[in-house]
N, C-alpha and C positions, 0 to 999 in steps of 0.2 A: 509784851510778849508777842508783839507783831511779827508774823513770819515764822514763829517758833513751831506752830502745829504743822505748817507746810514743810518746813525743814525736817521735822521728826518723821512725818509721814513718808517723805521722799526717801529718807535714810532707811526706813523699815522696807519700803518696796525694793531698794537696792539689795538689802540683805536677803530678802525673800527670793529675789530673782537668782542670786548666787546659790542659794540653797537648792532651788529647783534644778539648776544647772548641775550641781554636784550629784543630786539624786539621779538625774537622767543619764549621767556618765557612769554611775556606779551600779545601777540596777539593771541588768540585762533583760529583765522581764517587762520593763516599761516600753511603751511604744516609742519607736525612734522617729526622728524627723521624716516627715512625708509618709509615714506609715499610718494605716487606719486600724483602730482597735477592733479586734474580733470579739464581740460581745457574746456572752453566754445566755443572755436573757434580757428582758425589759421590765422597767418599773413604770407603770402608767400613772401620770399625774394630770388632774383636770384643772382647767381654768374656766370659771363660769363668770361671764362679764357682759355688761350692756354695750355690745359692739354696735348696735343699731337702735333706732327708735328716737323719740323726742329728746331723751336725755342721754343717748348713747354716743360712744366714740369720742368723748372729750379728751383732750391731751393728757390730763392727769391719769385717767384710766389706761389709755394706750401706753403711757410711759411706765406704769407699774408692770403691765404685761411685758413690754420690751425688756425691762430690767430682769424679770424672772427668766424669760426666754434666753437672754444673753448669758445669764448665770448657768443655766442648764446646758447651753451650748458649750461653754467653757469646761463644765464638769465632764461632758461626754468626750470632748477633745482631749482631755487629760486622762482618759482611761475609764471614765464612768465611775460607778459605785461598786466597791469591792465587798462582797459578802460570800462567806464560806469558800474562799479561794477562787471564786468566780467574778467576772466583771458584768455589770448590768448597765444597760443604756437607760437613761431617763427619757420617756416618750411623753409629750404633752398632747393632751386631747382638749381643744378649745371649743367651748359651746357658747353660742350667743343667747343671752337672756332677753335681748330684744326690748329692753326698757318696759317690760310689763310683767305682772306677777304670775300669770299663767305660764309664760315661756320660762320664767325663773324656776318655778317648781318643776316643769317638764325637763329642763336642762339638768337640774340637780339630780332628779330621779334617774335620768339617763346615765349620768356619770357613775352613780352608785351601781347601777345595773352592769355597767361595763367593767366594774371591778378595779377602779383606781385606788391607789393607796392613799392619796390625798387630793384636796381640792382647794384651789385658791379662789375664794368668793370675792368677786369684784362687782357684784350688783348691789350697791349700797342702798338704793331706793327700795329694793325688795329683798334685803337680806333676811328679815324674819322668815318670809315664806320659803326662801331657798334653803336656809340653814335647817329648818324643821325636817326637811327630807333627808339631810345628811346626818343630823343628830339622832334621829329615831333608830337607824340600824346600829349606830354605835361602833362602826367598824372602820371609819375613815377619818384621817386627820383633816382638819380644815384650818385655814389661816386667812386673815383678812386685814384690811385697813379701814374697814367701814365702821363709823361710829356706833351703829346699832349692835354690831358684834363686839367691839371694844368695851361697850358699857356692860355686857354680860359678864366680863371678867374684872370689871373695875369695882372694887370694894367700896369706893366712895360714891357710887351711884345708887342711892336708896330706892328700893322697889324694883330694881331691875337686876342687880347683882346676883349671879348664880355661883361664880367662882369655879375653880378648876375641879372641884369634886363633882359637880353636876355637868361640867363641860371639860372632861379630861382630855378630850382630843381637839379642842379649840385653842388656837394660838393668835396673838396679835402680832402682826409684822412690824409694828411700831408701838410707841408708848400708847397707853390708854387715853381715852378722850380727855378726862379731867386733867391728868398730869401734864399732857402736852399742851392743852389750852392754857392752863395756869402758868406753865413754864414760859410759853411764848409771850403771854401778857407781862410776866415779870421781866423777860428779856427786853421787850419793847420799852417798858418803863425805865430800864437802866439807861437807854439811849436818850430819854426825854422824861426827867423826873417831874416835869410839870403836868404830866398826864394824871388826871384824877378820876375820870369817869369813862364808862364804856357802854356802848349799845351793840345790839346783835341783829343781823339781818341774814336771812337764808331762805332757800326754797322750802316748800312745805312737804318735802319727801321725808321718808324715815331717816335719811341721812341728816338732813337739816334739823329735824326735830330732836334727833339724838344728841346733836351738839347743843341745841337749845336747852335741853334738859339739864345740862351741867354748866352752861356758861355762867349762870349767877354764882355758883360755887367757885368757879375759876376766877371770876372777878373779885370775890371775897378773899380768896388766897393771895391775890395780887394786890390787895388793898385798894381796890377800885370800887366806886359807886356804880351800880348796875342801873342803867336808864330804862332797860326793857328790850323785848325781842319783837321783831317784825318778820312775818313770813309772806312769801309771794309764790304763786302757782308755778310749778316747774315748767320751764319752756317760755316764760314771759319775756317779751322783748322790750315793752314799754314799761320801765320801771318807776316812772315819775310819781305815781300815786303813793307807792310804798316808800320810796326814798324821801318824799316830802314828809311822811310820818316820822321817818328816822331823823330827819333834819330838825324837826320840832323838839326832839329830845335833847339837843344841845350837848351831845357827848363829845369828849375830847378825842376819842378814838372809836371807830366802828370796826367790829369783826364781821367779815362777810364770807358766807359760804355759798358760792354761786355755781359750783359744778362745771367749770370751764366756760361759763356764760360771760363773755366779755362786755356784753351790753350793761350789765349791772355796774362793774367798776367805772366804765366810761361815763355813764350817766351820773354816777355818784359824784365824779369830778366836775362834770358840766354844771351840776346843781349846787356845787359847793356845800355838800351835806355835812361834812365835818372836816377839821384840819388834817386828820390822820385816818388812814384806811389799812386794815390788816386783811390779807387774803391768802389762804393756804394754797400753794400750787401755782400761783402766778409766776411767769417766766420773764426774764428780760426781753425775750422774743415778743411776748404779748404787749409790751409797752409801746412798741411801734404801731401795733394794730390799735391800741387804745387811743393813741395820739396825745394831744396836749393835756398834761396833768395839772397845769396851773400851779397853785401854791400848795396842793395836797401832797403830804408825805405818804408814800405808799410803801407798806411793809409786806414784802413777798416772803411768806413763811414756808420753810422746808422741813421734812422729817429727817433729812440727812444733809450732807454738805451741799450748799447752794452754789457749787461750782459749775454753772451753766456755761455753755460755749462762749458767750459774750464777756464772761468774767472769770473764766478758769485760769488759775495760775499755770505758768508754763509747764511745771512738772506734772500736771494733771490733764493737759490737753489731749493726750493720746487716749486716756481712759474715757474722757467725754466723747471723743470721735468714735470710739469703739461702740458706743451705744447707738450710733447712727442718727437718723432723723425720722420723723413721722411723715405721713403722706403730704406731699407738696413741698417737702424740704423743711417743714417746721421743726423747731428744736425740740428735743426730748425734755420733759420735765425731770431733770437729772436727780434731784433730791429724792423724788418718789421712786424713780428707777432703781437707785442704789439700794433702798430698803428691801426691795424684792430680789434683787441680785443677791444681796447678803442672805436672805432667807433661803435661797436655793442651796447655799453652801451649809447653812444650818441643818437643812433637811438631809443633805448628803451625809454629814457627819453623824447625825442621829441614826440613820439606817445602818451605817457602818458600825457604829457603837452597839446597836441592838442586834447586829448580824441577822436581820430578817428583811425580806422584801414584801411581806404580807401581813405581818402582825402590827397593826396601827398602834395599838395600846403600848407595845414595847418600844416602838419608834418614838412615840409621844413622851414616854417616860425618860427615854435616853436623851431627848432634846434638852430637857431642863439642865441649866448650868453650862451648856456648851458656849464656847466663844469662837468668833472668827475675826480675822482682820478684814475690816470693811473694804469694799471695792475701791474707794477713793480716800482711805485714811481713817484712823481711829479704830476702835474695837467695838463689836456688837456682841452682847451677851443675852442668852435667853434666861430670864430669871424665873423663879419658882412660880410666879403668878402668871406665867405664860406670855409675858410681854418681851419682845426683842427691843433692847435699848441700845442706842448708839448716838453718834454725833447728831446734832441739830444745827440749823443755821437759818439766817434770814438775810434778805437784801433790802436795804432802805433805799428807795428810789426817790429822787428829787428831779427838778427840771434839767439839771446839768450832770449828774453823776449817779452811780451806783455805789453804795457802801455795803460791803459784805461783812457779816459777822458769823463766826464759827464758835459753837459751844460744845463742851464734852458730851452733854446730854440735855434732856429737857428740863432737868432740875438745876442746871448750872446757870449762874447769873453773870460771872465774869467771862468774857469771850477769850478763847484760846488764840484767836487770830482775828484781825480786822484790817481791811484794806479797801481802797477806793478805786473805781474805774470810771473814766469820763464817758458820758453817753454820746 
């Protein structure tokens, strides 16, 4: 099926573009070329994120924000959100949670007081503290990619699960922690059936521990022996002591959650900790910074299509370029950005379906079951358990090449597309 997913997606984009052209020509109420929409009001949306501080501003975090902001910009440019015969502009209010719990609580409280309809919670280390301020009023939609939040809605996480009845306004912008971890492990196993065991290493934040709480179950679902979990203090630069512990476990593959900390994977390879390493969110761009990977096989895991600038098929290069770059010209983490771009459109559709700009409960109810064509191919659906599910992908990095794998979703084993790019 090599190339089939890209050909199908490209065909869908062409049809979609023609449909938009027909609508623009036939509807004299639409905004014409070069014209600016006159909005009748605004819908306020908050973003609470660790933009600064010891664990703040990492590329994965910034990329999720970039994806959502790009989606909102496109929605506004296309006439905004239509409710009751009026057009509304989505306005984003971004607050820095500063990598500390006090600021996270203050930021969440501030956004609630400002009357936002929804909040994107991107402070994963302090998710519990921030979400408590949002959940208590019960009047604001929240969505997240943070494992502590995903676990609240994940029925397979004992002792944590609350479900949509207790969290009717909480949504996952990606698959839940256990399904996507188990899915990634199964997908990696398909590339190398000799993998029999797994170890886990992560920072000791709520994000790292939330993943650690489900990784044994994910290993079990993937048929792997779990060798154990190792945690290091967030912000650590000398990883040798912790990685030596991991090395002694003799695992075939190690899953690492390092929150944009490239010291961890670099030292992993220098110490020859294990023959294979899985890291969510690593970009081809990062491999240049990391340097020589030796004989280590590095799996860079993505929530959506892993079509980064360095490996994007020709038909998707314009979409990748549209996301721009991060500070200093660094590449966007495209797979993460896509998930939040898509969520912006799910939110737009839900508001229009509910025909309200203020009733969060009605918007949340309307969102369930909605589908959107993903920004770079495939389909995203908001399922009844409040998880947005769409394509997933990974890039296997070796010394000489990148091998890109695309899957229909986290539960798929057989790739829709596979191709290689020389490094």
